[in-house]
MARZALO-643355 format. One record per atom (N, C-alpha, C): residue in one letter; x, y, z. Coordinates in steps of 0.05 Angstrom, whole numbers, plus 32768, in hexadecimal, padded with zeros to 4 digits. Atoms other than C-alpha are relative to their C-alpha. Example, Ala and Ser with C-alpha at 12.3 -4.5 7.8 and 13.67 -1.06 7.14 Angstrom:
residues 2
a80127FE88000/a80F67FA6809C/a801280188000/s7FF07FE87FFF/s81117FEB808F/s7FF18016800E/
END
This chain:
residues 433
m80167FEE8002/m7FFF7FFF7FFF/m800F80178006/a7FF07FE78003/a801480477FF1/a800B800D801C/v7FF77FF57FE4/v8016805A803B/v80177FF28009/v7FEC80117FF0/v804280218051/v801680067FF3/w7FE57FF88005/w807380358021/w800D801C8007/q7FF57FEA7FF4/q807480788030/q800A8004801B/c7FF97FFB7FE4/c807A806F8077/c80227FEC8001/q7FE7800E8006/q80B980408065/q8016801A7FF3/a7FEF7FEA8005/a80D5807C8040/a800A80138010/v7FFA7FEE7FE9/v80D080A7807A/v80167FFB8010/n7FEA800E7FEE/n80FF807880A2/n801D80067FF3/s7FE48000800C/s81358089806B/s800C8018800B/t7FF17FED7FF1/t816E80B6807D/t7FFE801B7FF9/s80087FEA800D/s815880F08051/s7FE080087FFD/s802080008005/s8113810E805C/s7FF680077FE7/a80007FF88016/a811D8130801E/a7FFA7FED7FED/g800480188016/g812B80F07FF5/g7FE17FF78007/a801880137FFD/a80E980CF801B/a7FEC80157FF0/v801B7FF3800A/v80BA810E8002/v80067FFA7FDE/r7FFD8006801F/r80DB81047FBB/r7FF67FE77FFA/q8007801D8008/q80D280BC7FB7/q7FDC7FFF8008/g801780037FFC/g808880C37FD9/g7FF380127FEE/s800C7FF6801C/s807B80F47F9E/s80007FEE7FE8/l800280118015/l809180C47F6D/l7FEE7FEC7FFC/r8010801B7FFF/r806D808C7F88/r7FE1800D7FF9/e80167FF47FFE/e803180B57F8B/e7FF880057FD9/l80077FF7801B/l803E80CB7F40/l7FF87FE47FF0/n8001801D8007/n804780817F2C/n7FE07FF37FF9/l801D800F8000/l8006806B7F43/l7FEC80117FF3/a80157FF9800F/a7FDE80A07F22/a80067FFF7FE2/v7FFD800B8020/v800080927EDE/v7FFB7FEB7FF7/v8009801D800B/v7FF4804D7EE2/v7FDD7FF97FFF/l801E80057FF9/l7FAC80537EF7/l7FF480137FE8/r80087FF58016/r7F9C80897EC2/r80047FF47FE5/r7FFF801A801B/r7FB9805A7E8C/r7FEC7FED7FFF/i800C80147FFF/i7F9380287EA2/i7FDD800C7FF9/a80177FF18009/a7F5680557EA2/a7FFA80047FE3/a80037FF2801D/a7F5F80727E5B/a80067FEE7FEA/a7FF980178017/a7F6E80317E39/a7FE97FFC7FF2/d8016800B8010/d7F4280177E04/d7FFA7FE48000/r800480217FFE/r7F4D7FCF7E16/r80157FFB801D/p7FF080057FE8/p7F6D7FB27E56/p801D7FF97FFF/p7FE180038005/p7FBA7FBD7E55/p800A7FF08017/s7FEE800F7FED/s7FE77F8F7E73/s801B800E800C/r7FE67FF27FF4/r80247FA57EA2/r801180047FF1/a7FED7FFD8011/a80537F997E6F/a7FF8801C7FED/e800A7FE78014/e802B7FCB7E3D/e80028022800F/i7FFF7FEC7FF1/i80267FFB7E78/i801E800D8006/a7FE77FF87FFE/a806D80007E83/a800B80067FE5/a7FF87FF8801D/a807D80027E36/a7FF6801E7FFC/g800D7FE28003/g804880407E37/g800B8010800D/t7FFD7FEB7FE9/t806380647E73/t801C80078000/g7FE37FFF7FF9/g80AB805C7E73/g80087FF2801E/l7FFE800C7FE7/l80A480377EB7/l80107FE37FFF/t7FFD80167FFF/t80C780027EC7/t7FEE7FE88007/r801880107FFD/r80A47FBA7EC8/r80037FF88019/a7FFC80037FE4/a80BB7FB17F0E/a7FED8019800F/t800B7FE57FF4/t809E7FFC7F23/t7FE07FFA7FFB/v80168005800A/v805F7FE57EFB/v7FF17FEE800F/s8014800F7FEF/s804F7FA87F20/s7FFF8003801A/a80017FF67FDF/a805D7FC87F62/a7FE0800C8003/v80117FE98002/v802E7FFE7F54/v7FE17FF77FF9/v8016800E800E/v7FF97FCC7F2F/v7FF97FF08024/d800580147FE5/d7FFA7F9D7F73/d7FF580188013/d800E7FE97FED/d7FEB7FE17F9C/d7FE4800B7FF8/l801D7FFB8009/l7FB27FF17F71/l7FEF7FEA7FFE/i801080107FFA/i7F947FB57F6E/i7FF77FF68020/a800880037FE5/a7F9A7FAB7FBD/a7FED80148009/g80117FE47FF4/g7F787FF07FC5/g7FE77FFB7FEF/r801E8001800D/r7F3B7FD67F96/r7FFB80127FE5/l80027FF2801E/l7F4C80047F58/l80037FF77FF1/v7FFC80128019/v7F627FD37F2B/v7FF57FE98005/a8006801C8000/a7F527F8A7F18/a800A7FF67FE9/e7FF8800A8012/e7F6D7F5B7EED/e7FEE7FEE7FF1/a801C80068010/a7F3F7F4C7EAD/a800E7FE47FFA/e7FF5801E800A/e7F3D7F017E90/e801380067FEB/p7FEB7FFF800F/p7F797EF47E69/p7FF27FFF7FDD/a80108001801B/a7F6B7EFD7E19/a80077FE37FF4/p7FFB80248008/p7F6C7EB87DEE/p80197FFF7FFA/r7FE8800A8000/r7FA97E997DEC/r800780067FD5/t80007FFF8020/t7FC97EA67D9E/t80197FF77FFE/g7FE3800C8009/g80137E8D7DA5/g80057FF6801D/a7FF4800D7FEA/a80417E707DD4/a7FFF80108019/g80007FF27FE5/g804A7E857E1B/g7FE3800A8008/r801880017FF2/r80167E997E4C/r7FEF80207FFD/p800C7FE68009/p7FE87ED77E39/p80018011801A/a7FFE7FEE7FEC/a7FF17F177E62/a7FDE8006800D/r80137FF47FF4/r7FB77F2B7E91/r7FFC80207FFF/g80037FE48001/g7F9B7F6F7E82/g7FF4800A8019/l800E7FF97FDF/l7F867F9F7EBB/l7FED80177FF6/v80187FEF8002/v7F487FC57EBC/v7FF5800E801C/l800D7FF37FE5/l7F247FF57EEE/l7FEC7FEE8009/a8010800F7FEE/a7F077FD37F29/a7FE980098007/g80207FF27FFC/g7EB97FDB7F33/g7FF67FF78019/d800780037FE6/d7EBD7FC67F7B/d8008800F8018/g7FF07FF47FEB/g7EE27FFA7FA0/g7FF4801D8000/p80137FEA8000/p7ED280417FA1/p7FED80057FF3/a801B7FFD8011/a7E9880657F8A/a7FFB80218001/g80047FE38000/g7E8180AF7F7E/g7FE97FFB8007/l801C7FF98000/l7E3C80C57F95/l7FFC801C7FF5/g80047FE7800A/g7E1A80F87F6B/g7FE780068008/l80177FF87FF4/l7DE181237F87/l7FFB801B7FEC/e80107FE9800F/e7DB081567F67/e7FED800B800F/v801C7FEF7FFD/v7D80818A7F7A/v7FFD80117FEB/n80097FEF8016/n7D5881A27F49/n7FE3800C800C/v801C7FF47FFA/v7D1281C87F4C/v7FEC7FED800D/d801680137FF8/d7CE4818A7F4D/d800B7FE77FFF/y7FF180227FFE/y7D15814C7F5A/y801980058012/l7FE37FFD7FEE/l7D4F813A7F8A/l80087FE27FEF/a7FF380148008/a7D7C81067F69/a80187FF38010/a7FED800A7FF1/a7DB180D97F83/a800F7FE77FEE/c7FFA80128010/c7DDD80AB7F57/c80237FF58008/v7FE4800E7FF5/v7E1C807A7F69/v800D7FFC7FE5/v7FF4800C8016/v7E4D80717F37/v801E7FF38005/d7FEA800F7FF8/d7E8E80417F3B/d801780087FF1/l7FE97FF38013/l7ED080497F22/l80027FF87FE3/t80088005801E/t7EC4802C7EDF/t7FF180117FF4/g800D7FF08010/g7E9380607ED3/g7FE47FFA7FFF/t801880118000/t7E5780307EDB/t7FEA80118016/v80117FF77FE5/v7E1A804E7F01/v7FF07FED8009/r8010801A7FE9/r7E04801C7F34/r7FE980078007/h801A7FFA7FF6/h7DCC80427F4D/h7FF3801C7FF9/h800D7FE9800B/h7D9F80787F3B/h7FE0800A800E/l80167FFB7FF3/l7D6A80957F68/l7FF2801D7FFA/v800D7FE78008/v7D3480CE7F57/v7FEC80018013/r801C7FFC7FF0/r7D0480ED7F88/r7FEF80187FF9/r80077FEB800D/r7CD3811C7F6B/r7FF080108012/a80077FEF7FED/a7CBB81587F91/a8000801D7FF7/d7FFE7FE98008/d7CAC819D7F83/d800D8015801B/l7FF67FF07FE6/l7CE381C77FB4/l7FFE80187FFC/r80037FE77FFF/r7CD082077FA2/r7FF98011801A/p80107FFA7FDD/p7CA4820F7FE6/p80177FF68014/v7FF0800F7FE7/v7CDD81E7800A/v80188013800B/p7FEA7FF07FF9/p7D0F82088036/p80187FF47FFB/p7FEA800C8008/p7D5381FB8022/p800B7FE78013/a7FF380177FE9/a7D6781D38067/a7FEF7FE27FF8/d8011801D8004/d7D2881A58055/d80017FEF7FEB/a7FF8800B801A/a7D36819E8013/a801B7FEB8001/l7FE280107FF9/l7D8281848024/l7FF97FE68010/d8006801B7FED/d7D618155805D/d7FFA7FEE7FF1/r800780118014/r7D3F81378026/r80147FEE7FEF/l7FEF800C800F/l7D7A81317FF9/l80167FEA800F/a7FEE800B7FF1/a7DA2811B8030/a7FF67FE18004/t800E80188007/t7D6E80DD8038/t80087FF17FEF/l7FF8800C8016/l7D7580C97FF6/l801C7FF77FFB/a7FE080078007/a7DC480CF7FF4/a80057FE88013/a7FFA80167FF3/a7DBF809D802F/a7FF47FE47FF8/e800B8016800E/e7D93806E8006/e801A7FF87FE9/a7FEB7FFE8016/a7DC780747FCC/a80197FEF800D/r7FE580067FF6/r7E02806A7FFB/r7FFC7FE1800B/a800280197FF9/a7DE1802D801E/a80007FE97FE7/a7FFD800E8019/a7DD980107FD9/a80177FF97FF8/a7FE580018000/a7E20801C7FCA/a800E7FE58011/v7FF180187FEC/v7E377FF28008/v7FF77FEA7FF8/r8011801B7FFD/r7E047FB77FFD/r80127FF87FE5/d7FF380098019/d7E317FBA7FB1/d801E7FFA800A/g7FE080027FF7/g7E737FB47FE0/g801180177FF2/l7FEF7FEA800C/l7E837FFB7FC5/l80048015801A/t7FFA7FED7FF2/t7EA280357FEE/t7FF3801C7FF5/v80087FE5800A/v7E7F80787FE4/v80178012800C/a7FE67FF17FF1/a7EC280A47FE5/a7FF980217FF9/g80067FE78003/g7EA380E77FD5/g7FE580067FF1/a80187FFA8006/a7E64810F7FC2/a800880187FEC/a7FFA7FE08008/a7E5881497F93/a7FE780047FF9/l801A7FF77FFE/l7E15816F7F95/l7FFD80137FEA/a80087FF58016/a7DF9818E7F56/a7FED80118004/v80187FED7FF8/v7DCD81D27F63/v7FFB80107FE4/p800B7FEA8018/p7DA981FA7F27/p8004801E8010/g7FFD7FE77FFB/g7DC8823B7F3F/g8020800A8004/l7FE97FF57FFE/l7E0782667F50/l800A7FF48017/v7FF4800D7FE5/v7E36823E7F7B/v801E80118006/g7FEC7FF57FF8/g7E6D82647F9F/g80187FF08015/d7FEC800B7FF6/d7EAD82527FC9/d7FF27FF08019/g800980167FEA/g7EA282197FFF/g7FE57FF87FFA/g801780107FFF/g7E6282047FE0/g7FE580128005/l80157FEF7FF8/l7E3882437FED/l7FF080067FE9/v80147FF98016/v7DF982487FBB/v7FF9801F8007/r80077FE57FFE/r7DF482917FB2/r7FE7800A7FF5/l80167FFF8008/l7DBB828D7F88/l7FF77FEF7FF3/a800B8016800F/a7D8E82547F6C/a7FE380107FFE/p801C7FF28002/p7D5082817F51/p7FE97FF07FF9/n8015800A8005/n7D28824C7F39/n7FFC7FF1801C/l8003800D7FED/l7D2A82287F7F/l7FFA8018801B/g80037FE77FEC/g7D29826E7FA6/g80117FFF8015/w7FEB7FFE7FF4/w7D6982627FC6/w8011801B8000/r7FEA7FE77FF9/r7D9C829B7FDE/r800F7FFA8016/d7FEA80067FEB/d7DDC82908003/d7FF97FEE8012/v8000801C7FED/v7DCE824B801B/v80207FF38001/d7FE4800D7FFA/d7E088228803C/d7FFC7FE58001/v800780248001/v7DFA81DF8021/v80127FF4800F/p7FF080127FEF/p7E3C81C18040/p7FFB8003801F/a80097FFC7FE9/a7E2681DE8083/a7FE47FF6800B/l8013800A7FFF/l7DDF81C6807B/l7FFE7FE18000/l800180237FFF/l7DF3817A806E/l801A7FFC800B/a7FE980037FF1/a7E2E8181809D/a7FF77FE68017/g800B80117FEF/g7E08814D80CA/g7FF97FE77FF0/h800180178011/h7DFF811D808F/h80177FF17FF7/p7FEA800E800C/p7E3780ED807F/p7FF67FF47FE2/l800780038023/l7E3680E78030/l80137FF27FFA/a7FEC800E800D/a7E7680C78026/a80147FF3801A/a7FF3800D7FEB/a7EAB809F804C/a801C80157FFE/p7FE87FEC7FFE/p7EEB80C9805F/p80157FF47FEF/v7FED80048016/v7F1C80C68021/v801780158006/d7FEB7FEB7FFE/d7F6480E78029/d800080107FE6/g80007FF68018/g7F62811C7FF5/g7FE880097FF2/i80197FF7800E/i7F1A811C7FDF/i7FE7800B8014/p80157FF07FED/p7EE3814F7FFF/p7FE87FEB8000/p801980137FFA/p7EA58128801A/p7FEE80097FEE/l80117FED800C/l7E7C815F7FF5/l8009800F7FF3/v7FF87FE9800D/v7E8881897FBD/v7FE4800D7FF1/v80167FFC8003/v7E4F81B37FAA/v800580157FE4/d7FF87FF2801B/d7E5181D07F5E/d7FE080027FF1/n80187FFF8010/n7E1C81ED7F2C/n7FFD7FE67FEC/e80068016800B/e7DF681B87F08/e80047FFC7FE2/a7FF68003801E/a7E0881C77EBD/a80207FFC8002/n7FE480087FFE/n7E5081C57ED2/n800A7FE88004/l7FFB80247FF4/l7E50817B7EF6/l7FF77FF37FE4/a800880138019/a7E2681677EB2/a801280037FE8/a7FEA7FFE8016/a7E5D81897E85/a80177FEA8008/l7FE980127FFB/l7E9481637EAC/l7FF77FE07FFA/g800880208002/g7E70811E7EA6/g7FFD7FFC7FDB/e7FFD800B801A/e7E6481297E5F/e801C80077FF2/l7FE17FFC800C/l7EAE813D7E51/l800C7FE68002/h7FEF80157FFB/h7EC280FA7E6A/h7FEE7FE57FF2/a80138012800C/a7E8180D07E4E/a7FF680027FE4/g800A7FF9801A/g7E7780F37E0A/g80157FF77FF0/p7FF480078016/p7E9580E07DC7/p801D80098000/p7FE37FF77FFE/p7EE380E37DC0/p800780177FEE/g7FF87FE8800D/g7F01812A7DAC/g7FE780117FFE/s80097FEC7FF3/s7ED0814E7DCE/s8004800F8015/a7FEE7FEB7FF2/a7EFB81827DEC/a7FF880188009/s800C7FEA7FF7/s7ED681BF7DEC/s7FE980017FF2/f801E7FFD8007/f7E8B81C67DEB/f7FEF80108014/l80127FF57FF2/l7E4E81E87E08/l7FF07FEA8004/h8011801E7FFE/h7E2381B67E33/h7FEB80118012/i801B7FF27FF4/i7DD981D17E3F/i7FF27FEE8012/t801380107FEE/t7DAE81B77E76/t7FE6800F7FFE/g801A7FFC7FFC/g7D6581BF7E6B/g7FF07FFA8015/e801480077FEF/e7D3981BC7EA2/e7FF080168002/i80127FE87FFE/i7D0D81F17EC0/i800E80197FFB/g7FF27FE48008/g7D4882227EC0/g80197FF17FF5/i7FEA80028014/i7D8182207E8A/i80198003800B/g7FE77FF97FF6/g7DC682187E9E/g80187FEF7FE9/a7FEB80098016/a7E09820B7E73/a801E7FFA8016/g7FDD80087FFB/g7E4E81E97E80/g800B80097FE9/i7FF17FF68016/i7E8082057E57/i801F7FF48001/v7FEC800E7FFA/v7EBA81D97E49/v8017800A7FE5/l7FED7FFC8014/l7EFA81F07E24/l80197FF58000/d7FE3800D7FFF/d7F3881CA7E0E/d7FFB7FE98019/g800280137FF1/g7F1E81937E3A/g8002800D8023/v7FFB7FF67FE3/v7F1C81C17E7C/v7FE480127FFE/l80147FF07FF9/l7ED981DD7E9C/l8008801F8004/y7FF67FE37FF8/y7EDA82287E98/y7FE6800D8015/r80157FF87FEA/r7EB882457ED7/r800080208004/g80047FE57FFB/g7EC582907ECD/g8013800B801A/a7FE77FF17FE8/a7EEC82C47EFF/a7FF37FF48016/r800980027FE8/r7EBA82B47F36/r7FF07FE28000/g800C80168001/g7EA2826D7F20/g7FE17FFC7FF7/w801C7FFE8009/w7E6182827F07/w7FFA7FFE7FE1/s7FFF7FFD8020/s7E6682787EBB/s7FEA7FF07FF7/g801080168005/g7E3282507E94/g7FE0800B8003/e801A7FFA7FF5/e7DF1827A7EA8/e7FF280067FE5/i80127FFC801C/i7DD182747E5F/i7FE380058007/g801C80007FFC/g7D8C82707E78/g7FF6801C8005/h80067FE17FFB/h7D9382BA7E8D/h800780147FE7/i7FFD7FEF8018/i7DAA82D57E46/i7FE880037FF5/p801F80008012/p7D7182FA7E29/p7FFF7FFD7FE1/v80018006801E/v7D5982E57DE7/v7FE480137FFB/q80117FEA8008/q7D1F831D7DE6/q7FFF8012801B/p7FF67FE87FE8/p7D3783567E15/p7FE8800A800A/q801A7FF47FEE/q7CF383707E22/q7FE67FEE8000/g8016801D7FF9/g7CD183277E28/g7FF380018018/r8012800C7FEF/r7CB082FE7E5D/r801780098012/p7FEB7FF87FE0/p7CCD83147EAA/p80077FE78007/c7FF080197FF3/c7CFB82DF7EC7/c7FFE8002801B/r80007FFA7FE7/r7D0282CE7F0B/r8016800A8006/c7FEA7FF97FFB/c7D4A82E57F09/c7FFD80208005/g80067FE28003/g7D2B83307F01/g7FFF800D7FE5/g7FF97FF38016/g7D3C833A7EBF/g7FE47FF77FEE/r801880008015/r7D0F83317E7B/r80087FF57FE9/g8000800F8013/g7D0B83047E42/g801A7FEA8000/c7FF480137FFC/c7D3982D47E5E/c7FFF7FE57FF0/l7FFD80158013/l7D4F828E7E36/l7FED7FEA8010/e801080167FF1/e7D2C82647E6B/e7FE180067FFF/r801B7FFC8003/r7CEB82897E63/r7FF37FFA7FE5/y800A8010801E/y7CE4826E7E18/y800B7FE87FFF/a7FF480158003/a7D1182357E1A/a80007FEA801D/g800080107FEA/g7D0A82167E63/g7FE47FF17FFE/q801580167FFD/q7CDE81DB7E74/q7FEB800B8003/e801D7FFA8001/e7CA382017E8F/e7FF580117FEB/a80027FEE8017/a7CA3822E7E53/a7FF87FE97FE6/i800680188014/i7CA181F17E25/i7FE77FEF8005/l801080147FFD/l7C7181CC7E48/l7FE180177FFF/a80187FEE8002/a7C40820E7E4C/a7FF580017FE1/a80087FF7801A/a7C48821A7E00/a7FF57FE37FF6/a800980148009/a7C3581D07DF3/a7FE57FF3800A/g801880097FEE/g7BF681D17E1E/g7FFE7FF08014/l7FFD80107FE6/l7C1181AE7E5A/l800980118015/a80007FEE7FE9/a7C1581EB7E8A/a7FFF7FF28019/g800B80077FEB/g7BE981C67EBB/g80047FE38007/a800180198003/a7BFF817E7EB5/a80147FF68014/d7FF1800D7FE7/d7C2D817E7EF3/d80197FE87FF7/l7FF180108006/l7C63815A7ED0/l801D8005800A/p7FEB7FFC7FFB/p7CA4814F7EF5/p801680057FEB/a7FE97FFD801E/a7CEB815C7ECF/a80047FEB7FF7/d7FF7801D800A/d7CFC81127ECB/d7FED7FF87FE8/t8015800D8016/t7CBB81087E9F/t7FF380167FEF/a800A7FE6800E/a7CA9814D7E83/a800D7FFE7FE8/a7FF17FFF8018/a7CDF81417E4F/a7FF67FE77FF0/t8008801C800E/t7CC780F87E3B/t7FDD80077FF6/r801D7FFA800C/r7C7D81117E39/r8001800E7FE8/l7FFD7FEF8013/l7C9281487E0A/l80087FF07FE8/a7FF580118010/a7CBB81187DE1/a7FEC7FE97FF3/d8011800F800B/d7C8280E97DDA/d7FEA80117FED/l80177FF38015/l7C50811D7DC0/l800F80057FE9/a7FF27FF98017/a7C8181387D93/a80047FED7FE9/g7FFC801B800F/g7C9080F17D77/g7FEA7FF77FF0/a80198003800B/a7C4A80EC7D6A/a7FEF80167FF3/g800D7FE98012/g7C3E812A7D48/g7FF180118009/d800D7FF47FF2/d7C1F814F7D75/d800A80217FF8/p80017FEA800D/p7C1481997D56/p80148014801A/a7FFB7FF17FEB/a7C1981BE7D99/a80217FFC800D/a7FE180077FF0/a7C5781967DB6/a8018800C7FE7/l7FED7FFA8013/l7C7F81A07D73/l8006801F7FFB/a80027FE78003/a7C6F81E87D6A/a80128014801D/a7FEE7FED7FEC/a7C8A81F57DB4/a801C7FF77FFF/l7FE780048002/l7CC981CF7DAB/l800B800B7FE6/a7FF27FEA8011/a7CD881F47D6D/a8003801D800C/d7FF97FE47FFB/d7CCF82387D8E/d80167FFC8012/a7FE580027FEA/a7CFF821F7DC8/a80167FFF7FF3/g7FE38008800E/g7D3382057D99/g800A801E7FF5/t7FFB7FE78011/t7D32824B7D6F/t80098012801A/a7FF87FEC7FEA/a7D3A826F7DB7/a80197FFA8008/l7FE9800D7FF4/l7D6B82417DC8/l801B80057FEB/g7FEC80008016/g7D9282447D88/g8007801F8004/v7FF67FE87FFD/v7D9382907D93/v801780078014/a7FE17FFC7FE7/a7DBB82937DD7/a80117FF27FF6/v7FE7800A8009/v7DE982587DBC/v800F800B7FED/s7FF37FF28013/s7DF9827F7D80/s801A8015800C/g7FEE7FEF7FEF/g7E1382B57DAC/g80167FF68010/v7FEE800B7FF4/v7E3A82897DD5/v80147FF47FF0/v7FEF800D8016/v7E5982647D9B/v801180117FED/n7FF27FED800E/n7E6982A67D76/n8015800B8017/l7FF27FEA7FEB/l7E8A82C37DB7/l801E7FE78006/l7FEC80127FF6/l7EB3827D7DCA/l80107FED7FEA/d7FF2800A8014/d7EC2825E7D89/d7FF77FDF8007/l7FFE801B7FF9/l7EA482177DA1/l7FF57FF27FE6/d800E80128015/d7E9381DB7D6D/d7FEE7FF2800B/t801480107FF6/t7E6381B67D96/t7FEC80098016/v80157FFC7FEF/v7E2581C17DBB/v7FED7FEB8004/v800C80167FF7/v7E0A81887DE5/v7FE98007800F/l801C7FFB7FF5/l7DBE81887DFC/l7FFC7FEB8018/g7FFF80117FE7/g7DBC81697E41/g7FE780088012/g801A80017FF3/g7D8B815C7E7B/g7FE580017FEF/g80178002800B/g7D4181677E63/g800180057FE1/y7FF77FFF801F/y7D5D817A7E1D/y80097FEA7FF4/a7FFC801B800C/a7D7881377E0F/a7FED7FF47FF1/p8014800E800F/p7D3B81107DFF/p7FEF800F7FEC/l80067FEC8014/l7D2781527DD9/l800D80037FE7/a7FEE7FF48017/a7D5D81587DAE/a7FFB80007FE8/p80068007801C/p7D3C81377D70/p7FEE801B7FF6/w800B7FE78002/w7D1081767D72/w800C801B8003/l7FEF7FE87FF6/l7D3E81AE7D94/l801780057FE9/r7FE87FFE8016/r7D7581A07D65/r800080127FEB/p80027FF8801B/p7D5A81B57D23/p8001801F7FFF/p80067FE18003/p7D4481FF7D37/p801C80088005/v7FED7FF97FF1/v7D8581FE7D64/v8016800B7FE5/v7FEF80038015/v7DAD81F17D26/v800080177FE7/e800D7FE78018/e7D8582217CF4/e800D8019800C/e7FFC7FEC7FFB/e7D92825A7D24/e802180038004/i7FE57FFE8001/i7DE082467D2B/i801180087FE4/s7FFE7FFE801B/s7DE482457CDF/s8000801F7FF6/r800C7FE18003/r7DC5828A7CDD/r80118013800C/r7FF37FEC7FEF/r7DE482AD7D14/r801E7FFC8002/v7FE680097FFD/v7E2C828D7D1E/v801280037FE7/l7FF27FFE8019/l7E6082AE7CEF/l80127FEF7FF4/t7FF380158010/t7E8782747CE4/t7FF57FE97FF5/a801180138007/a7E4E82477CD9/a80077FEB7FE4/a800380058017/a7E53823E7C92/a80217FEF7FF7/w7FF4800C8009/w7E9782207C8D/w80107FED801D/s7FFB80127FEB/s7EA382067CD3/s7FE37FFA8014/p801B80007FF3/p7E6081EB7CEA/p80017FED801D/v7FFB800B7FE9/v7E4E81DA7D34/v7FE77FE88001/t800E801F7FFD/t7E3A81957D49/t7FE880028017/v801180007FEA/v7DFA81967D72/v7FF37FE48007/r8003801D7FFD/r7DEB81557D96/r7FF47FFA8023/p800880067FDB/p7DC881347DD8/p80187FF98010/a7FEE80087FEE/a7DEF812B7E15/a80017FDF8002/a7FFA80187FFA/a7E1580E77E1C/a7FEA7FF38019/l800C80097FE8/l7DF480E07E62/l7FE980047FFF/g80167FFF8003/g7DB980F77E51/g7FF180158017/a80107FEE7FF2/a7D82811B7E81/a800E7FFB801E/s7FF380077FE2/s7DAB80FE7EC5/s801B80097FFA/s7FE17FF8800A/s7DEC81207EAD/s800B80138018/a7FF57FF17FE5/a7DF0814B7EF0/a800D7FED8012/a7FFB800B7FE6/a7DEE81187F20/a80127FE97FFB/v7FE7800A8006/v7E1A80E87EF6/v801780097FFF/g7FDE7FFA8004/g7E5081187EE5/g80048008801D/g7FF67FF77FE4/g7E51812E7F30/g800A7FE48010/a7FF480177FF2/a7E5A80E47F43/a80207FFC7FF3/a7FE78007800A/a7E8F80DD7F0E/a801280168005/s7FE97FE57FF7/s7EB5811E7F27/s800F7FED8019/v7FF3800D7FE7/v7EC380F37F67/v80177FED7FF9/i7FF080198005/i7EDD80B77F42/i801B800B7FF0/r7FEA7FF58009/r7F0C80E67F17/r801680048011/r7FE97FF07FE9/r7F2C81067F53/r80117FE1800B/i7FF4801D7FF7/i7F3B80B97F67/i80127FF77FE7/v7FEA800E8017/v7F5B80A97F24/v801780158002/e7FEE7FEC8006/e7F7C80EC7F20/e80177FF98019/r7FED80027FE8/r7F9E80E17F6B/r7FF87FE7800B/p8009801D7FEE/p7F9280977F87/p800D7FFD8018/v7FF480037FE7/v7FC4809B7FBA/v7FF180088012/g800C7FF77FE9/g7F9080C07FE9/g7FEC7FE77FFF/w800D80147FFE/w7F6280837FDC/w800E7FEA800F/l7FED801A7FF5/l7F9A80507FE9/l80098003801F/a7FFA7FF87FDE/a7FAD8076802D/a7FE97FF68010/t801980017FF0/t7F6A80748042/t7FF47FE27FFF/s800D801B7FFD/s7F58802C802F/s80167FF0800F/s7FF080117FF2/s7F9C8012804D/s7FFD8003801A/t80017FF87FE0/t7F8D8034808F/t7FF17FE8800A/s801580137FF6/s7F537FFE8096/s80027FE47FF5/g7FF880178009/g7F757FC88072/g7FEF7FFA7FE0/s800280038017/s7F767FBB802A/s7FE57FEE7FF4/t801C80148009/t7F3F7F828025/t7FE7800B8012/a801A7FF47FF0/a7F0E7FAB8053/a7FE780017FEA/r801A7FFF800A/r7EC87FAD803D/r7FEE800F800D/c80157FEC7FF4/c7E8C7FE0804B/c7FE97FEA8003/t801D80137FFD/t7E4D7FB58063/t7FEF8016800E/t80197FEE7FF2/t7E0C7FD7807C/t80078000801D/a7FFD80047FE8/a7E1F7FBD80BE/a8018800E800A/s7FE57FF28001/s7E667FDE80BA/s800780147FEA/p7FFD7FF2801A/p7E6280128088/p801C80108006/c7FE77FF27FFF/c7EA280398075/c7FFE801D8006/
END
């Protein structure tokens, strides 16, 4: 285990040498684990050594630590094609650490568990109109749902190593939600309100809870789940509110204060409908879920967010005139706002996520039409508009995946924690981690 090795180094004659060796060991663990995580097929120890420049002995020692720490497992050997024993490939383990993704939205709560392989193991949704509910009560309900998801993970032999909470609003330093207009939240200290609820096992170097804007977490999830080559894109989450995550050259752009992406409050008709933010003519008043439902004649249908898009898609698929007209108008408004962002940032991809994902067949044509008309470079550099790979659950899944990525980027923290309780320890419902 990494901790044991570091302790041995500390006993050497040179403390500076111990630090250097400890840093080298930490680097090697990360290099090997990332190599396995990024491989398109299970690589052998020899292939990792050849690809990284590390010696075979170093790779073997590192892999042994990763296997003991439930981060890596040996795959079944490939069919034998010649003399000698076939090498066993290495894959990410599915029975070790897991990430917990949480989401508070206007009319639902969600929790999901993602294991190290990126597989969604559990996804729970509770429908409720949270606008009249005080923040503390809404977060208490979320904590109950999170406990259910964590218990399900424990039953699978997983350890929830951290949690990320997606909120539809402006999130400041330390998880303080400055403003979530559609929820009616202002200056809500989410970590303080959840302090009495254990969401994750303590893991060295991994915060137990990260609070972020839901569009940002959805964009991060799409960055790693989307098709290869999608390094710069605009990810739009369409719910009652509309948010956007901006990814530039593989990095989430947060802005000077971390509040970028409020595309729902770009005015598409400056003297238009009043918005909850205090402005007029904002995009969400024309392309938000409530606006689309109202235009489709479903204003009083009381459809929760996770079923409203499906209902609209069903109607549009059946050729319902009102639904088709509502989606066309929403797509036009969305295209106007998106065109401004594309002109400003020179993006080549727009991803329709959240409630927009199942509606992409009807939203995409008017969005593309507006981009073609308004983006200066569209004639010789077309912009791709596509649905999100993670679909409507992208924020919660992206939050859970962000925890997993921190482990892959710095596995020594997880190994240090797991070695403290023994490499073969397992969480149980009777003895949770």
